[in-house]
N, C-alpha and C positions, 0 to 999 in steps of 0.2 A: 344713551342717556349723558348728562352732564357730569363734569367734575365738581368735587365737594368744594365748599369756601368756607372760610372761617368769618363769622359774623359776629360782631359784639364782643370779640375777644374769647369767648368760651364755647359759644355754641357752633357746631359744625352743620350748617345747612346743606341738605343734599337736595338740589333741584330734581324734580322728574318732569320731563317734558312728555305730553301726552302725544301719542301719534297722530300723524295728519293722516285722515281719511275721510272720504265721502260715506256718510250715513243715508242709507236709504230707505231703511225701515228700523222699527224698534229691534229687532234682532241684532242689525249692525250696532245699534247704540250700546244695548247690553254687551256684547263682545268687547267692543273698544272701552268700556268702563270696566269690564273685568279685567283687561289686560292692564290698564292703568293701577286698578286696586291692588293687583299682584305685585306690580314694580314697587308701589309704596310700602306694602306690608314688608317687603324684604328690606328696603331701605330702614324703615323705621326701628329695626333691631340696633341700628348704628347712631341714632339720633334723629332730630327733627328733620321734616321733609317739606320742600316748598313746592307747589304747583305753579 
């Protein structure tokens, strides 16, 4: 994932980059979304997150 940035002086916005992958079916989509959700939830404890 990417480094933290300070935006507008006070907020530390943490970018989360979704993984690049080929989705072949709904199960692939669900797995990818679960991975992104986990990464976002972990970073939310430290401040706002940007996708």
